[in-house]
C-alpha positions in Angstrom: 116.6 75.0 92.3 116.4 78.8 92.2 114.0 81.0 94.3 113.1 84.7 94.1 112.6 86.3 97.5 110.5 89.4 98.1 109.1 91.1 101.1 108.2 94.3 102.9 110.0 94.8 106.2 107.2 96.1 108.4 106.6 93.5 111.1 108.7 92.7 114.1 108.5 89.0 113.1 110.0 89.6 109.6 113.6 89.2 110.7 112.9 85.8 112.3 111.0 84.7 109.3 113.6 85.8 106.8 116.4 84.0 108.6 114.3 80.9 108.8 113.6 80.9 105.1 117.2 81.7 104.2 118.6 79.0 106.5 116.3 76.5 104.9 117.4 77.3 101.3 121.1 77.3 102.2 120.7 73.9 103.9 119.0 72.5 100.8 121.5 74.0 98.4 119.0 76.3 96.7 120.0 79.5 94.9 118.2 82.6 96.3 117.8 85.9 94.4 116.4 88.7 96.5 114.5 91.8 95.3 116.9 94.7 95.5 115.0 97.1 97.8 114.1 94.2 100.2 117.7 93.1 100.2 118.9 96.6 101.3 116.5 96.3 104.3 117.7 92.8 105.4 121.3 92.6 104.3 122.7 93.6 107.7 121.5 90.3 109.4 121.9 87.9 106.5 124.7 85.2 106.8 126.2 86.0 103.4 125.7 88.1 100.2 123.0 87.2 97.7 122.2 88.1 94.1 119.4 90.6 93.5 116.7 91.4 91.0 115.1 94.8 90.5 112.3 94.4 88.0 110.2 91.8 86.3 112.4 91.5 83.2 115.1 89.8 85.4 112.7 86.9 86.2 112.3 83.9 83.9 111.3 80.2 83.8 114.5 79.2 85.6 112.9 80.2 88.9 111.3 77.3 90.8 109.0 79.7 92.8 108.6 83.3 94.0 108.6 83.5 97.8 106.6 86.4 99.2 107.3 87.3 102.9 104.6 89.5 104.4 100.8 89.8 104.2 98.4 89.7 101.3 99.5 93.1 100.2 103.0 91.8 99.7 101.6 89.1 97.4 99.7 91.8 95.4 103.1 93.6 94.9 104.8 90.3 94.1 102.3 89.9 91.2 103.8 93.0 89.5 107.1 91.1 89.3 105.7 87.7 88.2 103.2 88.9 85.7 102.6 86.4 82.9 105.8 84.3 83.6 103.9 81.4 85.2 106.3 81.4 88.2 104.3 80.0 91.1 104.1 82.2 94.2 104.2 80.9 97.8 103.2 83.4 100.5 104.7 83.3 104.0 102.5 85.3 106.3 104.0 87.8 108.7 100.9 90.0 108.4 97.5 89.7 110.1 94.6 88.2 108.1 96.4 86.3 105.3 93.9 84.9 102.8 96.7 84.6 100.2 99.8 84.4 102.4 98.9 81.2 104.2 102.2 79.7 105.3 102.8 80.5 109.0 106.0 80.8 110.9 105.7 77.4 112.6 105.3 75.4 109.4 107.8 77.1 107.1 110.3 74.2 106.9 107.7 71.4 106.2 105.9 73.4 103.6 109.0 74.7 101.8 110.2 71.1 101.8 107.0 70.3 99.9 107.8 73.1 97.5 111.2 71.5 96.7 109.5 68.1 96.3 106.7 69.7 94.2 104.2 68.2 96.6 101.6 71.0 96.2 98.8 72.0 93.9 98.5 75.2 91.9 95.6 77.5 92.4 95.2 79.4 89.2 94.0 83.0 89.9 92.4 85.1 87.2 93.2 88.8 87.0 91.3 91.9 85.8 92.7 94.4 83.3 92.0 98.1 82.6 92.1 100.1 79.4 91.3 103.8 79.3 90.0 105.9 76.4 91.7 108.3 76.0 94.9 106.5 77.1 96.4 107.1 80.6 100.2 106.9 80.7 100.1 105.8 84.3 98.3 102.6 83.2 100.4 101.8 80.2 102.4 99.1 81.8 100.8 98.0 85.1 97.2 97.8 83.9 96.2 94.6 85.7 95.1 93.6 89.2 94.7 90.3 91.1 92.2 91.6 93.7 90.2 94.4 92.3 89.9 97.6 90.2 88.2 100.4 92.1 86.9 103.8 91.0 86.3 106.3 93.8 85.7 110.0 94.4 88.7 112.4 94.7 89.0 115.5 96.9 85.3 115.7 97.6 82.7 114.4 100.0 80.1 114.3 97.2 79.1 111.1 95.5 80.0 110.3 92.0 77.8 108.8 89.3 79.2 105.6 87.6 77.4 104.8 84.4 77.9 101.0 83.9 77.7 98.9 80.8 78.1 95.1 80.3 79.3 94.2 76.8 78.1 97.7 75.7 74.6 97.1 77.1 73.5 99.6 79.7 73.2 98.1 83.2 72.6 101.0 85.6 74.1 104.2 87.0 75.5 103.9 90.5 75.3 107.0 92.7 78.0 106.1 95.3 81.3 106.9 96.8 82.8 104.4 94.3 82.6 101.0 92.6 84.6 97.9 93.2 85.2 95.4 90.3 86.6 92.3 92.1 88.0 89.0 91.0 87.2 85.8 92.9 90.5 86.3 94.7 89.5 89.8 95.5 86.2 88.7 96.9 87.9 88.3 100.3 89.4 91.8 100.1 87.9 95.3 99.8 84.7 93.9 98.3 84.1 91.7 101.4 84.4 94.7 103.7 81.8 96.5 101.6 79.3 93.6 101.9 80.2 91.6 98.9 80.0 87.8 98.6 82.8 85.4 99.0 83.5 83.6 95.8 85.7 80.5 95.5 88.9 81.1 93.4 88.0 78.7 90.6 84.6 80.4 89.8 84.7 82.2 86.4 83.2 85.5 87.6 83.6 89.1 88.5 81.9 91.0 91.4 80.5 94.5 90.8 80.1 96.1 94.2 79.1 99.7 94.9 80.8 101.6 97.8 78.2 103.3 100.1 75.6 103.5 97.3 73.0 106.3 97.5 70.5 104.2 95.5 69.2 102.0 98.3 68.3 99.2 95.9 71.9 98.8 94.6 73.4 95.5 95.6 76.5 93.5 94.7 76.3 91.7 91.4 78.2 88.6 90.3 78.7 88.3 86.5 80.6 85.9 84.2 84.3 86.9 83.6 84.0 86.9 79.9 82.0 90.1 80.2 83.6 93.5 79.2 82.6 96.2 81.7 82.7 99.8 80.6 82.3 102.7 83.0 81.7 106.4 82.5 82.1 108.6 85.7 80.8 112.0 86.4 80.7 114.2 89.5 81.4 117.6 90.9 85.2 117.3 90.5 87.1 117.2 87.3 88.8 113.9 88.1 88.3 110.6 90.0 90.6 108.0 91.4 91.3 104.5 89.9 93.1 101.9 91.9 94.4 98.5 90.7 95.0 96.6 93.9 97.1 99.1 95.9 98.3 101.3 92.9 96.3 104.5 92.5 96.1 107.1 89.7 93.9 110.1 88.9 91.7 109.9 85.8 89.9 112.7 84.1 86.0 112.7 84.1 85.9 112.5 80.3 87.7 109.1 80.4 85.9 105.8 79.6 87.2 102.7 81.4 87.1 99.3 79.8 87.6 96.4 82.1 87.9 92.7 81.3 89.6 89.5 82.3 93.4 89.3 81.7 94.9 86.9 79.2 97.1 85.3 81.9 96.8 83.7 85.3 98.8 84.0 88.5 99.7 80.6 90.0 99.5 80.4 93.8 101.1 77.4 95.5 98.5 75.7 97.7 99.0 73.0 100.3 96.2 70.6 101.4 97.0 71.8 105.0 96.2 75.4 104.0 93.7 75.2 101.2 91.0 77.8 100.5 88.2 76.2 102.6 90.5 75.7 105.6 91.8 79.3 105.3 88.2 80.7 105.1 87.1 78.7 108.0 90.1 79.7 110.1 90.1 83.4 109.2 86.4 84.0 109.5 86.1 81.9 112.6 83.6 79.5 111.1 82.9 76.6 113.5 83.5 78.7 116.6 79.8 78.4 117.4 79.6 75.6 120.0 76.8 74.0 118.0 79.4 73.2 115.3 
C-alpha cells in the first residue's frame, strides 16, 4: 500500500504525531511519499529518507489514501493536491476544532489500521467552482473550493453591493461587508461563524450567507446545489476580494462571477467512532447540559 503524507508544521504536537504515523506505516510495510515542502520541515527527525511529491500531477490511483496532518485548514490545502483523482483523504488532527480532521493523537494506530483493512466509509463531499467573466488568470487552475467561495470588500471600510442571481433570475442585492457561498462541508466553517445553519454533508445544497449585512432583513438562504449563482459587485473601490477556501485574489468591479457545483467530489475517510454526528456533538458541546 502507498500513502501520500502532507502537513503544516505549526503545532508543538506535530513532531510526535508525524513520528507516530511514520512508525505505523514502516511497521506495516507501507510506502510513504511526503509532500516536498513538508518533508523539508520534518526530515531532520525522520528515521530514514522518503520519496517526495511536489504537485498534484504526481499523485494517481496507485495511492491508497492521502494522509493530512494538521487542522481543517490543512485538509483544505490537501484538496488542491487530490483534486478529481478520487484518492480518499484521512485527517489527523493537530489543530484545535477539527470538523474535518477527526483522528486524534490517541487513536492514530487503531484508525490507521482500519484504513489498511479498508474498514471505513467514504463521505463524499461536494465542491463549489468559480468562473469569472472576463477571465481572471489567478483562477485559471485552482477554481474550486471545498468549504466556501467568499466575496468581500478590499481596502475600504465601506460596504459593497452584491447583485445576486439564481439561474439568471434576480434574487436580491446584498449591501454588506461580503457574501459567503458555502457547501454543506463549509457550513461548519466561516458561514457558521456568521450565523449560518449547519448542514449535513450529504444534503445537496449551497448556503448563501451575507457578512454583516446592512439590509436588516437579509438572512442566510439554503438553495439546491444544481443552481448556478451569478454575482455582480459594486462599491467605492475599483476591486474586491474573492477567496476560495484560504486562497485569495483581487477581482475588478466589472467582473461577473459565475458559481456552481463542481463536477467531482472529495472523498473523506470516515470512521463510525468519529462520524459527522459524533463530531458535531463533541465540538459544539451538545449534551453538556445536565438535562441531557
